[in-house]
C-alpha positions as CSV (number, residue, x, y, z in Angstrom):
1,X,-0.1,0.5,-0.1
2,X,1.6,3.4,-1.1
3,X,2.0,4.7,2.7
4,X,4.9,6.8,1.9
5,X,3.3,7.4,-2.0
6,X,1.1,9.8,-2.0
7,X,2.0,12.6,-4.3
8,X,2.4,9.8,-7.2
9,X,-0.6,8.8,-6.9
10,X,-1.9,12.4,-7.3
11,X,0.4,13.2,-10.2
12,X,-1.7,10.2,-12.0
13,X,-5.0,11.5,-11.3
14,X,-5.1,14.7,-11.8
15,X,-2.0,15.9,-12.7
16,X,-2.4,19.5,-13.4
17,X,-4.2,20.6,-10.0
18,X,-1.7,22.7,-8.1
19,X,0.0,21.2,-5.0
20,X,2.0,24.1,-3.9
21,X,1.6,27.8,-4.5
22,X,5.0,29.6,-3.2
23,X,3.8,33.1,-2.3
24,X,7.1,34.2,-1.6
25,X,7.5,33.9,-5.3
26,X,4.1,33.5,-6.9
27,X,5.1,30.1,-8.2
28,X,2.3,27.2,-8.9
29,X,4.2,23.5,-8.6
30,X,1.6,21.0,-9.8
31,X,1.2,17.2,-8.5
32,X,3.2,16.5,-11.4
33,X,5.9,18.9,-11.2
34,X,6.6,18.3,-7.4
35,X,6.0,14.2,-8.1
36,X,9.4,14.8,-10.5
37,X,10.8,17.0,-8.1
38,X,10.3,14.1,-5.4
39,X,11.5,11.2,-7.1
40,X,14.8,13.6,-8.3
41,X,15.6,14.3,-4.8
42,X,15.2,10.5,-3.7
43,X,17.5,9.7,-6.4
44,X,19.9,12.4,-5.6
45,X,19.7,11.1,-1.9
46,X,20.4,7.5,-2.7
47,X,23.6,8.7,-4.5
48,X,24.7,10.3,-1.1
49,X,24.1,7.1,0.4
50,X,20.7,7.6,1.7
51,X,18.6,4.4,2.7
52,X,16.7,2.9,5.4
53,X,17.0,4.6,8.7
54,X,19.3,6.9,7.5
55,X,18.6,10.6,8.7
56,X,18.7,13.6,6.5
57,X,18.1,17.0,8.3
58,X,16.9,20.5,6.8
59,X,17.6,23.7,9.0
60,X,16.0,26.2,7.1
61,X,13.2,28.8,6.8
62,X,9.7,27.2,5.1
63,X,11.2,26.1,1.5
64,X,9.8,23.8,-1.1
65,X,12.8,21.4,-0.6
66,X,11.2,20.1,2.8
67,X,8.6,19.0,0.8
68,X,10.7,17.5,-1.6
69,X,13.0,16.1,1.0
70,X,9.7,15.1,3.1
71,X,8.5,12.8,0.7
72,X,11.4,12.3,-1.0
73,X,12.9,10.1,2.7
74,X,9.7,8.5,3.2
75,X,10.0,6.7,-0.4
76,X,13.8,5.5,0.6
77,X,12.3,4.3,4.0
78,X,14.9,7.1,5.4
79,X,14.2,9.9,8.1
80,X,13.4,13.3,7.9
81,X,14.4,15.7,10.8
82,X,13.6,19.3,10.2
83,X,15.4,21.1,12.9
84,X,14.6,25.0,14.1
85,X,16.2,27.2,12.3
86,X,15.8,29.8,14.8
87,X,18.4,27.6,17.2
88,X,21.5,29.7,18.3
89,X,25.0,27.7,16.4
90,X,25.5,26.4,20.6
91,X,22.1,24.9,20.3
92,X,22.5,23.2,16.8
93,X,25.7,21.8,17.6
94,X,23.6,19.9,20.6
95,X,20.8,18.8,18.4
96,X,23.0,17.9,15.3
97,X,25.0,15.6,17.4
98,X,21.7,14.1,18.9
99,X,20.0,13.9,15.1
100,X,23.5,12.7,13.3
101,X,22.3,13.4,10.1
102,X,24.2,12.1,7.0
103,X,22.8,14.8,4.7
104,X,22.5,17.9,5.9
105,X,20.4,21.3,3.4
106,X,20.7,24.3,5.2
107,X,19.8,27.9,4.0
108,X,22.4,29.3,2.3
109,X,23.3,32.2,4.7
110,X,24.1,29.4,7.5
111,X,26.0,26.8,4.9
112,X,29.4,27.6,6.5
113,X,28.6,28.1,10.0
114,X,26.5,24.8,10.2
115,X,29.0,22.6,7.7
116,X,31.4,23.5,10.7
117,X,29.0,22.2,13.1
118,X,27.8,19.5,11.1
119,X,31.4,17.9,10.3
120,X,29.8,14.5,9.7
121,X,27.1,15.2,7.6
122,X,27.8,16.2,3.7
123,X,26.0,19.6,3.8
124,X,24.3,21.6,0.9
125,X,22.7,24.9,0.4
126,X,19.4,26.2,-0.6
127,X,19.2,28.7,-3.3
128,X,19.3,29.3,-7.1
129,X,21.3,26.7,-9.2
130,X,25.3,27.0,-9.0
131,X,28.1,25.3,-9.9
132,X,28.7,24.9,-6.2
133,X,29.0,21.4,-5.2
134,X,27.3,22.2,-1.9
135,X,24.4,23.4,-3.9
136,X,20.9,21.5,-3.5
137,X,19.4,23.0,-6.7
138,X,22.8,21.8,-8.8
139,X,22.4,18.4,-7.2
140,X,19.1,18.2,-8.3
141,X,19.6,19.9,-11.6
142,X,22.1,17.2,-12.9
143,X,19.2,14.3,-11.7
144,X,17.1,12.7,-14.3
145,X,13.4,12.5,-14.3
146,X,13.2,9.4,-14.1
147,X,10.4,7.2,-11.6
148,X,11.7,6.3,-8.3
149,X,9.8,2.9,-6.8
150,X,9.2,3.6,-3.3
151,X,10.5,0.7,-0.5
152,X,7.8,-0.8,1.4
153,X,6.8,0.3,4.4
154,X,4.5,-0.6,7.2
155,X,2.3,1.8,9.3
156,X,4.9,1.2,11.9
157,X,7.8,2.2,10.1
158,X,9.4,5.5,11.5
159,X,9.7,8.3,8.8
160,X,10.2,11.3,10.6
161,X,12.3,12.8,13.6
162,X,10.7,16.0,15.1
163,X,12.8,18.0,18.0
164,X,10.7,19.0,21.2
165,X,12.3,20.4,24.3
166,X,12.4,18.0,27.7
167,X,11.6,19.6,31.4
168,X,15.0,19.1,31.8
169,X,15.8,21.2,28.8
170,X,17.3,18.5,26.5
171,X,15.9,18.3,23.2
172,X,14.2,14.4,22.8
173,X,13.6,13.1,19.3
174,X,9.9,12.1,19.1
175,X,9.8,9.4,15.9
176,X,6.8,9.9,13.7
177,X,5.7,6.7,11.6
178,X,3.9,6.6,8.7
179,X,0.8,5.8,10.6
180,X,0.4,8.7,13.0
181,X,0.7,10.7,9.5
182,X,-1.6,8.7,8.0
183,X,-4.6,8.4,10.8
184,X,-3.4,12.1,11.7
185,X,-4.4,12.9,8.1
186,X,-7.6,10.5,7.5
187,X,-8.8,12.3,11.6
188,X,-8.6,15.5,10.4
189,X,-9.9,14.8,7.2
190,X,-12.6,13.3,8.6
191,X,-13.3,16.0,11.2
192,X,-13.6,19.0,8.5
193,X,-14.6,17.2,5.5
194,X,-11.6,18.0,4.3
195,X,-11.8,17.9,-0.1
196,X,-9.3,18.0,-2.6
197,X,-10.6,21.4,-2.8
198,X,-9.5,22.8,-0.1
199,X,-6.6,24.9,1.0
200,X,-4.5,26.5,3.5
201,X,-1.9,28.7,3.7
202,X,1.0,27.4,5.8
203,X,3.2,30.1,7.3
204,X,3.7,27.9,10.5
205,X,7.5,26.9,10.3
206,X,7.8,23.2,8.9
207,X,10.2,22.2,11.6
208,X,6.7,22.0,13.9
209,X,4.3,19.4,13.8
210,X,1.9,22.1,13.4
211,X,3.4,23.4,10.2
212,X,3.4,20.0,9.0
213,X,0.9,18.4,10.2
214,X,-2.4,20.6,11.3
215,X,-3.9,20.7,7.6
216,X,-0.8,20.6,5.2
217,X,-0.2,16.8,5.1
218,X,-3.9,16.4,5.7
219,X,-4.8,18.5,2.6
220,X,-1.7,16.5,0.3
221,X,-3.6,13.2,1.5
222,X,-6.3,14.5,-0.2
223,X,-5.0,16.5,-2.9
224,X,-5.8,19.1,-2.1
225,X,-3.4,22.6,-2.3
226,X,-0.6,24.3,0.0
227,X,0.1,27.6,-0.4
228,X,3.4,28.2,1.4
229,X,5.4,31.2,2.5
230,X,8.4,31.7,4.9
231,X,7.1,34.3,7.6
232,X,3.8,35.7,8.9
233,X,3.2,38.5,7.3
234,X,-0.5,39.5,8.1
235,X,-1.6,41.9,5.0
236,X,0.3,38.6,2.6
237,X,-1.9,36.1,4.2
238,X,-4.9,38.2,4.1
239,X,-4.4,38.8,0.8
240,X,-3.8,35.5,-0.6
241,X,-7.0,34.4,0.9
242,X,-9.1,37.0,-1.4
243,X,-6.9,36.5,-4.2
244,X,-6.9,32.5,-4.6
245,X,-9.9,31.8,-2.5
246,X,-8.2,30.0,-0.1
247,X,-11.2,27.8,2.1
248,X,-9.3,26.9,5.9
249,X,-7.5,29.7,8.5
250,X,-4.6,28.2,10.8
251,X,-3.0,29.7,13.2
252,X,-2.4,30.3,16.7
253,X,-4.1,33.1,19.0
254,X,-1.2,35.6,18.6
255,X,-1.5,35.1,14.5
256,X,-5.4,35.4,14.7
257,X,-5.3,38.5,16.9
258,X,-2.1,39.9,14.5
259,X,-4.4,39.2,11.6
260,X,-7.7,40.7,13.4
261,X,-5.8,44.1,14.2
262,X,-4.4,44.1,10.7
263,X,-5.5,47.5,8.7
264,X,-7.5,45.5,6.1
265,X,-9.0,42.5,7.7
266,X,-12.8,44.4,7.8
267,X,-12.4,45.1,3.8
268,X,-10.9,41.5,2.5
269,X,-13.2,39.3,1.0
270,X,-13.1,36.1,2.8
271,X,-15.9,34.6,1.8
272,X,-14.2,31.0,0.7
273,X,-12.8,30.1,4.1
274,X,-15.0,27.5,5.5
275,X,-13.6,27.6,8.6
276,X,-10.4,28.6,11.1
277,X,-8.6,25.9,13.0
278,X,-6.7,27.4,16.2
279,X,-4.3,25.3,18.0
280,X,-1.6,25.7,20.5
281,X,-3.8,27.3,23.2
282,X,-7.3,28.3,23.8
283,X,-8.6,30.8,21.8
284,X,-10.4,34.0,24.0
285,X,-14.1,34.1,23.2
286,X,-13.7,37.9,22.0
287,X,-11.3,37.3,19.4
288,X,-13.9,33.9,18.2
289,X,-16.8,37.0,18.1
290,X,-14.4,39.5,16.3
291,X,-14.3,36.4,13.7
292,X,-17.8,35.3,13.6
293,X,-18.7,38.9,12.6
294,X,-17.1,38.5,9.4
295,X,-19.0,35.3,9.3
296,X,-15.9,33.2,9.8
297,X,-16.5,29.9,12.4
298,X,-13.8,29.1,14.8
299,X,-12.3,25.2,15.1
300,X,-10.7,24.6,17.9
301,X,-8.8,21.5,18.3
302,X,-5.9,19.8,20.8
303,X,-2.5,17.8,20.2
304,X,0.9,17.4,20.3
305,X,4.2,16.6,18.8
306,X,4.5,12.9,20.1
307,X,0.6,12.3,19.2
308,X,-0.2,14.2,16.5
309,X,-1.7,17.9,16.5
310,X,-5.2,16.7,15.6
311,X,-6.3,14.4,18.6
312,X,-9.3,16.6,19.6
313,X,-11.4,18.4,17.8
314,X,-13.9,21.3,19.3
315,X,-16.5,21.5,16.5
316,X,-18.2,25.5,15.8
317,X,-21.3,25.3,16.9
318,X,-19.6,24.9,20.4
319,X,-16.9,27.2,20.2
320,X,-18.5,29.7,22.9
321,X,-20.4,27.4,24.7
322,X,-17.5,25.1,25.4
323,X,-15.1,28.1,25.8
324,X,-11.9,26.7,27.1
325,X,-12.1,23.0,26.3
326,X,-10.3,20.9,23.5
327,X,-13.0,19.0,22.8
328,X,-14.1,15.4,22.2
329,X,-11.3,13.0,21.0
330,X,-11.6,12.4,17.2
331,X,-11.9,9.4,15.5
332,X,-8.9,7.0,15.7
333,X,-7.5,8.2,19.3
334,X,-8.4,7.1,22.6
335,X,-8.2,9.0,25.5
336,X,-8.6,8.9,29.2
337,X,-8.2,11.1,32.4
338,X,-6.4,9.3,35.0
339,X,-4.8,9.6,39.2
340,X,-1.1,8.9,39.9
341,X,-2.3,4.9,39.9
342,X,-3.5,4.8,36.1
343,X,-7.2,5.0,37.3
344,X,-9.5,6.8,35.6
345,X,-11.0,9.4,37.6
346,X,-14.6,10.8,38.2
347,X,-16.2,13.6,36.1
348,X,-15.1,17.0,36.7
349,X,-12.2,15.7,38.5
350,X,-8.6,16.8,37.4
351,X,-6.0,14.3,36.6
352,X,-3.3,13.4,33.7
353,X,-4.1,13.1,30.7
354,X,-3.6,9.9,28.4
355,X,-3.8,8.8,24.5
356,X,-3.7,6.0,23.1
357,X,-4.1,4.6,19.5
358,X,-2.5,4.3,15.8
359,X,-1.6,8.5,16.2
360,X,0.9,7.7,19.1
361,X,4.6,8.2,18.2
362,X,7.1,5.3,18.1
363,X,9.1,6.2,21.3
364,X,12.4,9.0,21.2
365,X,15.1,8.6,19.0
366,X,17.8,6.6,20.7
367,X,16.2,7.6,24.2
368,X,15.0,4.4,25.6
369,X,14.7,6.0,29.1
370,X,12.5,8.7,28.3
371,X,10.4,6.0,25.6
372,X,9.4,4.1,28.9
373,X,8.7,6.9,30.9
374,X,6.1,8.1,28.4
375,X,4.1,4.8,28.1
376,X,1.9,2.7,31.0
377,X,-0.3,0.2,30.3
378,X,-0.2,0.6,26.1
379,X,-1.2,4.7,26.7
380,X,0.6,7.5,26.3
381,X,1.2,10.0,29.3
382,X,1.1,13.6,28.0
383,X,2.0,15.3,31.2
384,X,-0.7,18.0,30.7
385,X,-3.9,18.2,33.4
386,X,-7.2,17.6,32.0
387,X,-10.9,16.5,33.2
388,X,-13.7,15.5,31.3
389,X,-17.4,17.0,31.9
390,X,-20.5,15.4,31.9
391,X,-21.2,15.3,27.9
392,X,-17.8,14.4,27.4
393,X,-15.6,17.2,26.4
394,X,-12.3,17.4,27.5
395,X,-10.5,20.5,29.1
396,X,-7.1,21.4,29.5
397,X,-6.2,22.5,33.5
398,X,-2.5,22.9,33.3
399,X,1.0,21.2,32.3
400,X,2.6,19.5,34.9
401,X,5.5,20.2,32.6
402,X,6.0,23.6,33.2
403,X,6.0,24.6,29.4
404,X,5.0,27.7,28.8
405,X,3.3,29.0,24.5
406,X,5.1,31.9,22.8
407,X,3.4,33.0,19.9
408,X,2.9,29.4,19.4
409,X,6.5,27.6,20.0
410,X,6.6,25.9,23.0
411,X,9.5,27.1,26.1
412,X,10.9,24.9,29.1
413,X,11.7,26.6,31.5
414,X,14.5,24.1,32.8
415,X,16.7,25.5,29.7
416,X,16.3,28.7,29.9
417,X,17.4,28.6,33.9
418,X,20.0,26.2,32.4
419,X,21.9,29.1,29.8
420,X,20.9,31.8,33.1
421,X,23.3,29.6,35.5
422,X,26.2,29.5,33.1
423,X,27.0,33.0,33.6
424,X,29.8,33.2,35.7
425,X,27.6,36.2,37.9
426,X,24.3,34.0,38.1
427,X,24.2,31.4,40.6
428,X,20.6,30.4,40.5
429,X,17.6,31.1,38.3
430,X,14.2,30.6,38.4
431,X,12.0,31.2,35.0
432,X,8.2,30.6,34.1
433,X,5.5,31.5,31.9
434,X,3.1,34.4,32.8
435,X,-0.1,35.7,30.2
436,X,1.0,38.2,27.9
437,X,-1.1,40.8,25.3
438,X,0.7,40.3,22.1
439,X,2.2,36.5,22.6
440,X,0.0,34.7,24.7
441,X,2.5,34.0,27.3
442,X,6.6,35.3,27.7
443,X,9.1,34.7,30.4
444,X,9.9,35.8,33.9
445,X,13.2,34.7,35.4
446,X,14.7,35.7,38.5
447,X,18.0,35.5,39.4
448,X,20.4,35.3,42.6
449,X,23.6,36.5,41.6
450,X,27.0,35.7,43.2
451,X,28.6,37.6,46.2
452,X,28.9,41.1,44.8
453,X,28.1,40.4,41.9
454,X,26.4,43.4,39.8
455,X,23.9,42.5,36.4
456,X,22.4,44.7,34.4
457,X,18.9,42.6,33.5
458,X,19.4,44.2,29.6
459,X,23.0,42.8,29.4
460,X,21.8,39.4,30.7
461,X,19.3,39.5,28.2
462,X,21.9,40.4,25.3
463,X,23.8,37.1,26.8
464,X,21.0,34.9,26.7
465,X,20.2,36.3,22.7
466,X,23.6,34.6,22.1
467,X,22.8,31.1,23.2
468,X,19.2,30.8,23.2
469,X,16.1,31.4,20.4
470,X,15.3,35.0,20.6
471,X,11.2,33.7,21.9
472,X,13.1,31.9,24.8
473,X,14.6,34.5,26.1
474,X,12.6,36.2,29.2
475,X,10.9,39.3,28.5
476,X,11.8,40.6,32.3
477,X,14.4,39.6,34.5
478,X,14.6,40.4,38.4
479,X,17.5,40.2,41.1
480,X,16.6,38.1,44.2
481,X,18.3,37.6,47.1
482,X,17.2,33.7,47.6
483,X,14.5,31.8,45.7
484,X,11.8,30.7,48.5
485,X,12.4,26.5,48.6
486,X,10.0,24.2,50.5
487,X,11.1,21.8,52.9
488,X,12.6,19.1,50.3
489,X,14.6,21.8,49.3
490,X,12.6,22.6,45.8
491,X,11.9,26.4,44.6
492,X,8.0,26.8,44.8
493,X,7.6,28.9,41.6
494,X,4.2,29.9,42.7
495,X,6.0,32.4,45.1
496,X,8.7,33.1,43.2
497,X,5.8,34.4,40.8
498,X,4.0,36.2,43.6
499,X,7.1,37.9,44.7
500,X,7.7,39.0,41.2
501,X,4.2,40.4,40.5
502,X,4.3,42.3,43.7
503,X,7.1,44.3,43.0
504,X,5.9,45.9,39.7
505,X,7.3,44.7,36.1
506,X,10.2,47.6,36.9
507,X,13.1,45.4,35.6
């Protein structure tokens, strides 16, 4: 069965239908053309020695090469590993050490930097065709237009490694199977009635499960159209929806807010949009009502990298009535809320959310301990706290992993705290997320300095920017004399939060 060769099928059935529309260059790629590019990429990767289980990494802003390599690695039985291009050199050094790709494709401006870091990989740069031996386009141009026969795979075969930060600050590579992608696509199609006539603008980064799997792969599965752009620009996205009659609008609350406050929001013709799909965090009711005033309905849901982004669905008719809920589990997803012993809790009681089914990943790459810790009796332990109401709707109560979401990006405090204490003048650090009007949540940090040390918070933020992605740098950093601790010696973050809130946002 064609678990790993969707595009060839659509190239045969409707070859001239648009598969990709590149908004940044106003170029359309048909299913026939995309299938040819994928076959060329598969032949090229095979020439580089890539076969079953080998890893191909991409570090770049959104680019059609992501999708060429995504489907080419699928046909080879290889592993596709898109990495966060926003990370610093130091962060990418650690991540590449974990991913260990044999081939690395990068944005041209970072070729020299990343070639030095990934010394064991053959590194190629995106961009215009050139004679450089490091040019991805030159390598593709040298390949003949001959079909590539996909190798046999099963639903359990791992195809992708998507890295998600852990509570310890160390990234974990979730192993995404062909089965997870297939069932996520089917679930999404069933829940939203996707057809080959549907389309979406994908501006969320393709190293995220959101960019890859919320609507992009479900639309490729159905033979629809993905409009790709490298960055979020509200006016460009609204103009694209009007010009191309795009039928779905995906985003996180931050981007929906930015679109709603865009100068042209009230004037654009958005009548082709069948629904808006919001993920990442609950969407505020006033924002839902703003879109409703334009005749646009909201669908909300919930998911995560390890089990796919589309595990729950809250239909438009419940968007206000069940505000704060993520809805009910999708068809091919098992969901339960349990206590510390794994027993189901009563209706309305908060417990840990656990998920099961073919959407669950195969575990964490080269991390058996984390894999075992995430499983219980065949269920995936999300680490999120949830409850179920009397109608069977699920509500997320909090994040036991202390993660927060800033502009759709997951941020974990341990990683920031580790970076802070590496500064020679910082003895201890505590970081947590707070509500922010623009980004949804941002980080606040409290630091204890070494004796007799002085440090300006702005200087410390500059220090962090050289070590962390911009969205991870705390918006506020305060100096405190000591961090409050409980009887077992653990920092009480709630008490730190109260101290900082009481002192006002002045530092």
